[in-house]
C-alpha positions as a printed NumPy array, in Angstrom:
array([[ 20.041,  87.725,  -9.325],
       [ 20.047,  91.162, -10.53 ],
       [ 19.673,  90.53 , -14.586],
       [ 21.094,  94.075, -15.134],
       [ 23.864,  93.733, -13.253],
       [ 24.861,  89.952, -13.962],
       [ 28.199,  89.826, -15.487],
       [ 29.668,  86.484, -18.175],
       [ 31.884,  84.261, -16.895],
       [ 35.39 ,  85.566, -18.122],
       [ 36.152,  81.476, -18.463],
       [ 34.751,  80.318, -20.968],
       [ 35.374,  76.597, -22.208],
       [ 34.151,  74.448, -24.883],
       [ 34.596,  70.555, -24.56 ],
       [ 35.412,  69.428, -27.721],
       [ 34.369,  65.67 , -28.221],
       [ 35.485,  63.48 , -30.684],
       [ 33.537,  60.861, -31.224],
       [ 31.59 ,  58.208, -33.192],
       [ 28.812,  58.256, -32.066],
       [ 29.687,  56.056, -28.535],
       [ 30.549,  57.983, -25.172],
       [ 31.396,  56.05 , -22.055],
       [ 28.011,  56.612, -19.813],
       [ 31.102,  57.625, -17.032],
       [ 32.019,  60.16 , -19.658],
       [ 28.74 ,  61.573, -19.235],
       [ 28.1  ,  61.346, -15.941],
       [ 31.48 ,  64.06 , -15.944],
       [ 30.398,  66.592, -18.388],
       [ 27.184,  66.785, -17.218],
       [ 29.224,  67.855, -13.735],
       [ 31.276,  70.27 , -15.568],
       [ 28.473,  71.604, -16.57 ],
       [ 26.164,  71.577, -13.221],
       [ 29.48 ,  73.229, -11.296],
       [ 29.972,  76.067, -13.011],
       [ 26.779,  76.815, -13.082],
       [ 26.312,  76.779,  -9.612],
       [ 29.17 ,  78.785,  -9.123],
       [ 29.06 ,  80.966, -12.25 ],
       [ 33.166,  81.594, -12.737],
       [ 32.822,  80.177, -16.086],
       [ 30.464,  78.632, -18.559],
       [ 30.423,  75.687, -20.317],
       [ 29.789,  74.664, -23.647],
       [ 29.829,  70.997, -25.297],
       [ 30.767,  70.363, -29.291],
       [ 30.704,  66.949, -30.275],
       [ 32.021,  65.351, -33.741],
       [ 29.511,  62.944, -34.785],
       [ 31.413,  60.657, -37.404],
       [ 34.095,  62.537, -38.607],
       [ 36.86 ,  60.11 , -39.878],
       [ 39.848,  59.9  , -39.687],
       [ 40.054,  61.884, -35.752],
       [ 42.148,  64.802, -36.86 ],
       [ 39.503,  65.688, -38.801],
       [ 36.937,  65.699, -36.403],
       [ 39.742,  67.472, -34.11 ],
       [ 39.641,  69.875, -36.907],
       [ 35.932,  70.738, -37.368],
       [ 36.418,  71.23 , -33.801],
       [ 39.037,  73.942, -33.725],
       [ 36.965,  76.067, -36.327],
       [ 34.086,  76.142, -34.403],
       [ 35.959,  76.847, -31.483],
       [ 36.949,  79.906, -32.984],
       [ 33.712,  81.279, -34.279],
       [ 33.199,  81.499, -30.43 ],
       [ 34.263,  83.639, -27.826],
       [ 35.39 ,  80.787, -25.792],
       [ 39.178,  81.402, -23.745],
       [ 39.991,  77.854, -24.034],
       [ 39.482,  74.708, -26.009],
       [ 38.888,  71.812, -23.106],
       [ 39.488,  67.973, -25.049],
       [ 37.958,  64.852, -23.914],
       [ 37.959,  61.376, -26.057],
       [ 34.689,  59.512, -25.82 ],
       [ 36.467,  56.782, -23.71 ],
       [ 38.073,  58.998, -20.686],
       [ 37.217,  58.803, -17.572],
       [ 38.601,  62.252, -16.089],
       [ 38.32 ,  63.258, -11.892],
       [ 35.623,  65.233, -11.184],
       [ 38.172,  68.217, -10.242],
       [ 39.991,  68.14 , -13.666],
       [ 38.858,  70.817, -15.508],
       [ 39.713,  73.392, -12.835],
       [ 43.306,  71.727, -11.666],
       [ 43.773,  72.058, -15.382],
       [ 42.965,  75.815, -15.024],
       [ 44.838,  76.984, -12.387],
       [ 48.494,  75.478, -14.548],
       [ 47.557,  78.289, -15.939],
       [ 50.244,  76.832, -19.071],
       [ 48.936,  77.19 , -22.851],
       [ 48.56 ,  73.623, -22.938],
       [ 48.074,  71.441, -20.185],
       [ 47.545,  67.418, -20.214],
       [ 45.998,  64.926, -16.94 ],
       [ 47.943,  61.649, -17.687],
       [ 45.669,  58.489, -19.359],
       [ 46.531,  55.09 , -19.231],
       [ 46.762,  53.771, -23.532],
       [ 46.823,  49.865, -23.752],
       [ 49.923,  49.016, -25.355],
       [ 50.516,  45.003, -26.068],
       [ 53.912,  43.081, -26.262],
       [ 54.091,  39.658, -27.738],
       [ 56.868,  38.524, -24.949],
       [ 54.899,  39.316, -21.909],
       [ 51.642,  37.61 , -23.652],
       [ 52.459,  35.15 , -21.293],
       [ 52.47 ,  37.124, -18.045],
       [ 49.557,  37.701, -15.812],
       [ 47.914,  40.987, -17.813],
       [ 48.493,  38.16 , -21.115],
       [ 51.047,  40.901, -23.143],
       [ 48.878,  44.102, -22.178],
       [ 50.221,  46.636, -20.603],
       [ 50.02 ,  50.254, -20.053],
       [ 52.222,  53.622, -20.498],
       [ 51.206,  56.999, -19.496],
       [ 50.407,  59.538, -22.752],
       [ 52.901,  62.553, -21.778],
       [ 56.483,  62.411, -22.749],
       [ 58.272,  64.768, -20.506],
       [ 61.535,  66.992, -21.037],
       [ 63.506,  64.078, -20.361],
       [ 62.164,  61.921, -23.239],
       [ 60.691,  59.448, -21.448],
       [ 57.084,  58.915, -20.329],
       [ 55.802,  60.396, -16.931],
       [ 55.164,  59.161, -14.222],
       [ 51.77 ,  59.332, -11.89 ],
       [ 51.802,  61.589,  -9.092],
       [ 55.191,  63.653, -10.095],
       [ 53.795,  67.11 ,  -9.706],
       [ 53.227,  69.701, -12.553],
       [ 56.036,  68.948, -15.111],
       [ 57.04 ,  70.369, -18.778],
       [ 56.057,  68.242, -21.697],
       [ 57.253,  67.473, -24.591],
       [ 54.552,  65.618, -26.149],
       [ 51.146,  64.655, -24.937],
       [ 48.234,  63.031, -26.191],
       [ 45.178,  64.758, -26.673],
       [ 43.082,  62.549, -24.359],
       [ 42.087,  65.3  , -21.738],
       [ 44.035,  68.213, -22.826],
       [ 43.444,  72.122, -21.926],
       [ 44.718,  74.614, -24.63 ],
       [ 44.1  ,  78.051, -24.703],
       [ 42.617,  80.089, -27.628],
       [ 45.82 ,  82.035, -28.541],
       [ 47.378,  78.349, -29.417],
       [ 44.884,  77.925, -32.477],
       [ 44.934,  81.489, -33.329],
       [ 48.409,  81.688, -33.887],
       [ 49.09 ,  77.934, -35.326],
       [ 48.274,  77.857, -39.214],
       [ 45.516,  75.62 , -40.664],
       [ 45.435,  72.584, -40.159],
       [ 46.251,  72.627, -36.638],
       [ 45.952,  68.683, -36.604],
       [ 47.397,  66.525, -38.824],
       [ 48.949,  62.394, -38.968],
       [ 51.884,  63.558, -42.045],
       [ 53.449,  66.866, -41.631],
       [ 57.279,  68.085, -42.322],
       [ 60.274,  68.534, -39.968],
       [ 62.646,  70.716, -39.334],
       [ 64.639,  69.035, -42.697],
       [ 61.464,  69.037, -44.488],
       [ 61.143,  65.049, -44.749],
       [ 57.871,  63.892, -44.52 ],
       [ 56.553,  62.335, -41.278],
       [ 54.427,  60.026, -39.219],
       [ 52.408,  60.856, -35.973],
       [ 49.566,  61.007, -33.7  ],
       [ 47.454,  64.44 , -34.825],
       [ 47.335,  64.731, -30.748],
       [ 51.569,  64.341, -30.929],
       [ 52.196,  66.955, -33.54 ],
       [ 49.603,  69.208, -32.746],
       [ 51.875,  69.711, -29.202],
       [ 55.426,  70.086, -30.884],
       [ 53.851,  71.796, -33.635],
       [ 52.862,  74.337, -30.656],
       [ 55.78 ,  74.07 , -28.802],
       [ 57.999,  75.207, -31.479],
       [ 56.02 ,  78.034, -32.136],
       [ 57.02 ,  78.926, -28.491],
       [ 53.905,  77.92 , -26.787],
       [ 54.685,  76.144, -23.018],
       [ 53.448,  72.532, -22.449],
       [ 52.73 ,  70.777, -19.152],
       [ 50.876,  67.309, -17.593],
       [ 49.556,  68.007, -14.155],
       [ 50.853,  63.81 , -13.381],
       [ 47.871,  64.702,  -9.978],
       [ 45.344,  64.036, -12.216],
       [ 44.709,  60.474, -13.144],
       [ 41.982,  59.378, -15.768],
       [ 40.317,  56.466, -16.978],
       [ 40.422,  54.527, -19.773],
       [ 37.443,  52.149, -21.337],
       [ 38.9  ,  49.704, -23.714],
       [ 38.751,  46.296, -23.062],
       [ 40.969,  45.755, -20.739],
       [ 40.168,  48.482, -17.493],
       [ 43.268,  50.164, -15.801]])
């Protein structure tokens, strides 16, 4: 390769990994595969920024965004340390080309009324809510959403540049000034949509979720 003629890829991805220090082995393998593929194809650059022991998670996410904005990266790709995405996840999220794009990840819940079932009371739902305010279902297309978890999420730089700090918070005020509590990732998507940004889910990207029960 002629170094003089080399041009840096236009797509520059920072992978944000909020972690307490433990990353599932398969997550690490997937991160390495994203980096190797980017190098081989030469059409994007990939950086990684993990936090270590930053709590609660809204502080960890805000630290990652701070670091992201100090770079010239075009996108921030969130991946939780227990979320295992398919190998083509990053490129499929980029192909949707929206401000915020989520894969779908099963959330494990417990219902005492179901404790006699085969799952012993545990059940799963998906981490994205559609415009009908119902949880999305796998393989139902690329859908506009009202909310999404942050386990596997791609966000364009402009979203963070326009939003005021802190980008992530558990406590916020609604339109009537009432103080509300919500997951830091859910409130982020809601705030971004309130500023006019788009949010979608590609329901063909189905992640694994490593918990005591594996779905």
